[in-house]
C-alpha positions in Angstrom: -0.4 8.1 13.1 2.1 5.3 12.5 1.0 1.7 12.8 1.1 -1.5 10.7 -1.3 -2.8 8.0 -2.6 -5.6 10.3 -3.7 -3.1 12.9 -6.1 -1.2 10.6 -9.6 -2.0 9.5 -10.5 -0.2 6.2 -14.1 0.5 5.1 -15.5 -0.4 1.7 -16.3 3.2 0.8 -15.1 6.8 1.4 -18.2 7.4 3.5 -16.8 5.0 6.2 -14.3 5.1 9.0 -10.9 3.6 9.5 -10.5 1.8 12.7 -7.0 1.6 14.0 -4.8 0.5 16.9 -1.8 2.8 17.1 -0.1 0.4 19.5 -0.9 -2.9 21.3 -1.7 -0.9 24.5 -3.7 1.8 22.7 -7.5 2.0 22.5 -9.2 1.5 19.2 -9.6 4.8 17.4 -12.0 5.7 14.6 -11.0 8.2 11.9 -13.5 9.4 9.3 -12.8 9.3 5.6 -14.3 11.8 3.1 -14.2 12.3 -0.6 -10.8 14.1 -0.5 -9.1 11.3 1.4 -6.1 9.9 -0.6 -4.4 6.5 -0.6 -0.8 5.9 -1.6 1.0 2.6 -2.1 4.7 2.8 -2.8 4.3 6.6 -3.3 1.7 6.2 -6.1 -1.9 7.2 -5.6 -4.4 4.3 -5.7 -8.1 3.8 -5.1 -9.5 2.7 -1.7 -10.2 -0.7 -3.2 -6.7 -1.2 -4.4 -5.3 0.0 -1.1 -7.5 -2.3 0.9 -6.5 -5.3 -1.2 -2.8 -4.5 -0.7 -3.2 -3.9 3.0 -4.8 -7.3 3.5 -1.6 -8.9 2.2 0.7 -6.6 4.0 0.5 -7.8 7.6 3.3 -6.2 9.7 4.2 -3.6 7.0 4.3 0.1 8.1 1.2 2.1 7.5 0.9 5.8 8.1 -2.4 7.7 8.5 -2.5 11.5 8.2 -5.6 13.2 9.7 -6.7 16.5 10.9 -6.7 16.8 14.6 -9.6 19.3 14.6 -12.1 16.8 13.3 -10.3 13.4 12.8 -10.9 13.5 9.0 -8.3 11.3 7.2 -6.4 13.3 4.5 -3.9 10.6 3.4 -3.0 7.0 4.1 0.4 5.5 3.0 1.6 1.9 2.7 4.9 0.7 1.4 4.9 -2.9 0.2 7.6 -4.9 -1.6 7.4 -5.0 -5.4 7.0 -8.5 -7.0 
């Protein structure tokens, strides 16, 4: 699912769910994280805490969520942000 960082609410732990709006007209969707969910920022794997911090400062930046259609478990979340 492609969206932007400001359309996603990330949980504080891998036991939580990501809430996301895929588009302004879309309904809110909840996707479950699990211990194998991975987070990537600028193609480098980071922790959920690092990812969440970066996403808070990345309004409007593209964010991609990969998840299994069979059970809505998130496998990978990607964010590209400008380097300082």
